[in-house]
C-alpha positions in Angstrom: 12.8 -3.7 -7.4 10.2 -1.2 -8.4 9.7 2.1 -6.4 6.8 4.5 -7.0 5.2 7.5 -5.4 1.5 6.8 -4.8 -1.1 9.5 -4.0 -4.7 8.9 -2.8 -7.6 11.4 -2.3 -9.2 11.3 1.2 -11.4 8.2 1.7 -10.1 6.5 -1.4 -10.2 2.7 -1.5 -8.0 0.1 -3.0 -10.1 -3.0 -3.8 -9.0 -6.4 -2.5 -6.3 -7.9 -4.8 -3.1 -9.9 -4.7 0.1 -10.1 -6.9 3.2 -12.3 -6.9 5.4 -9.4 -5.8 6.4 -8.7 -2.2 5.2 -5.2 -1.4 6.4 -2.7 1.2 6.0 1.0 1.7 6.5 4.1 3.7 3.5 6.4 4.4 4.6 10.0 3.9 1.4 11.8 4.7 -2.1 10.9 5.9 -3.4 7.7 7.3 -4.2 4.3 5.6 -5.8 1.2 6.9 -4.7 -1.9 5.2 -6.6 -5.2 5.4 -3.9 -7.9 4.9 -5.1 -11.5 4.8 -8.3 -10.5 6.7 -6.5 -8.5 9.4 -6.8 -4.7 9.8 -3.5 -2.7 10.1 -3.7 1.0 10.6 -0.7 3.0 9.3 0.1 6.6 10.2 2.5 9.1 8.5 6.0 7.8 9.0 4.8 4.2 9.3 5.7 1.3 7.1 4.0 -1.9 5.9 5.1 -5.2 4.3 2.8 -7.6 2.3 4.1 -11.0 1.2 3.6 -11.9 -2.4 0.4 -13.7 -3.2 -1.5 -12.4 -0.1 -4.8 -10.6 -0.6 -4.9 -7.1 0.6 -6.8 -3.8 0.3 -6.5 -0.3 1.7 -8.7 2.6 2.8 -7.4 6.2 3.1 -8.4 8.3 6.1 -9.8 11.8 6.0 -6.6 13.4 4.6 -4.9 13.0 1.2 -2.2 10.3 1.2 1.3 10.2 -0.2 3.3 7.0 0.1 6.4 5.3 -1.3 5.4 1.9 -2.7 8.2 -0.7 -3.2 7.8 -4.0 -5.0 10.2 -7.0 -5.4 10.9 -8.4 -7.9 10.6 -5.7 -10.6 7.0 -5.2 -11.8 6.9 -5.5 -15.6 3.5 -3.8 -15.7 5.1 -0.6 -14.2 7.8 -0.2 -16.9 
């Protein structure tokens, strides 16, 4: 498992991508809208998400800065 703190500026975007790792997270501050397999999923502070491995996803931050805990399984070698 890999756990990281992620921070985004207001209106930041994460381009569509996928990876073999299952991903989940907890939004600490701000708002994010995930697009997971073509479906929009708004997440507000205190909310969580889960993205299966291999599924294309992207994200857009709202009008406030974002802090989130990002969790991946299995361990991401590129984060070591």
